[in-house]
C-alpha positions as CSV (number, residue, x, y, z in Angstrom):
1,X,18.4,30.7,46.1
2,X,14.9,31.1,44.6
3,X,14.5,27.4,43.7
4,X,15.8,24.2,45.0
5,X,17.8,22.0,42.7
6,X,15.0,19.5,42.2
7,X,12.5,22.3,41.5
8,X,14.8,23.9,38.9
9,X,15.4,20.5,37.2
10,X,11.6,19.8,37.0
11,X,11.0,23.3,35.6
12,X,13.7,22.8,33.0
13,X,12.2,19.4,32.1
14,X,8.7,20.9,31.8
15,X,9.9,23.7,29.6
16,X,11.8,21.3,27.4
17,X,8.6,19.2,27.0
18,X,6.6,22.3,26.1
19,X,9.1,23.3,23.5
20,X,9.2,19.8,22.0
21,X,5.4,19.7,21.8
22,X,5.3,23.1,20.1
23,X,7.9,22.0,17.5
24,X,6.0,18.8,16.9
25,X,2.7,20.8,16.3
26,X,4.6,23.1,14.0
27,X,6.0,20.2,12.0
28,X,2.6,18.5,11.8
29,X,1.1,21.7,10.4
30,X,3.8,22.0,7.8
31,X,3.4,18.4,6.7
32,X,-0.4,18.7,6.6
33,X,-0.1,21.8,4.5
34,X,2.4,20.1,2.2
35,X,0.2,17.1,1.9
36,X,-2.8,19.2,1.0
37,X,-0.8,21.1,-1.6
38,X,0.5,17.9,-3.2
39,X,-3.0,16.4,-3.3
40,X,-4.3,19.6,-5.0
41,X,-1.4,19.4,-7.4
42,X,-2.2,15.8,-8.2
43,X,-5.9,16.5,-8.7
44,X,-5.0,19.4,-11.0
45,X,-2.7,17.2,-13.0
46,X,-5.3,14.5,-13.4
47,X,-8.0,17.0,-14.3
48,X,-5.8,18.6,-17.0
49,X,-5.6,15.2,-18.7
50,X,-9.3,15.1,-19.5
51,X,-11.6,12.1,-19.2
52,X,-10.1,8.7,-18.6
53,X,-10.4,6.1,-21.4
54,X,-13.5,4.0,-21.0
55,X,-13.4,0.3,-20.0
56,X,-16.0,-0.6,-22.6
57,X,-13.6,0.3,-25.5
58,X,-11.2,-2.5,-24.4
59,X,-13.8,-5.2,-23.8
60,X,-12.8,-7.8,-21.3
61,X,-9.1,-7.0,-21.3
62,X,-9.0,-4.6,-18.3
63,X,-5.2,-4.7,-18.2
64,X,-5.2,-3.3,-21.7
65,X,-6.7,-0.1,-20.4
66,X,-3.2,1.3,-19.6
67,X,-2.1,0.5,-23.2
68,X,-4.5,2.9,-24.8
69,X,-3.3,6.1,-26.6
70,X,-5.0,8.4,-24.1
71,X,-3.7,6.8,-20.9
72,X,-0.1,7.9,-21.2
73,X,-0.7,11.1,-19.1
74,X,-2.4,9.0,-16.3
75,X,0.6,6.7,-16.1
76,X,3.0,9.6,-16.1
77,X,1.1,11.3,-13.2
78,X,1.0,8.0,-11.3
79,X,4.7,7.4,-11.7
80,X,5.5,11.0,-10.7
81,X,3.3,10.7,-7.6
82,X,5.0,7.4,-6.6
83,X,8.4,8.9,-7.0
84,X,7.5,12.0,-5.0
85,X,6.0,9.8,-2.2
86,X,9.2,7.6,-2.2
87,X,11.4,10.7,-1.9
88,X,9.4,12.2,0.9
89,X,9.5,8.9,2.8
90,X,13.3,8.7,2.4
91,X,13.7,12.2,3.7
92,X,11.5,11.6,6.7
93,X,13.4,8.4,7.5
94,X,16.8,10.2,7.3
95,X,15.5,13.0,9.4
96,X,14.4,10.5,12.1
97,X,17.8,8.8,12.0
98,X,19.6,12.1,12.4
99,X,17.4,13.1,15.2
100,X,17.9,9.7,16.9
101,X,21.7,10.0,16.6
102,X,21.7,13.4,18.4
């Protein structure tokens, strides 16, 4: 026999750790890329809306800034970004729960 049982078990454990580490790095790269792409998409959506309404046009009522005619697109982008972030969070939580159940 080439290896003792303890040496074989330690080699298997070490290989398993290396494989898990590679998968974790791969997932991190994928999530980083997706985050960068979503940030670029969000910036593009905000840039396409044009300049934001000025605070001076509403006086002291800062809360009224979101009630202006030109702010509908900004509110839509904010709601879409929140919904997307919530969906991603739910998917990550479900993935962790499935991984933990295995």
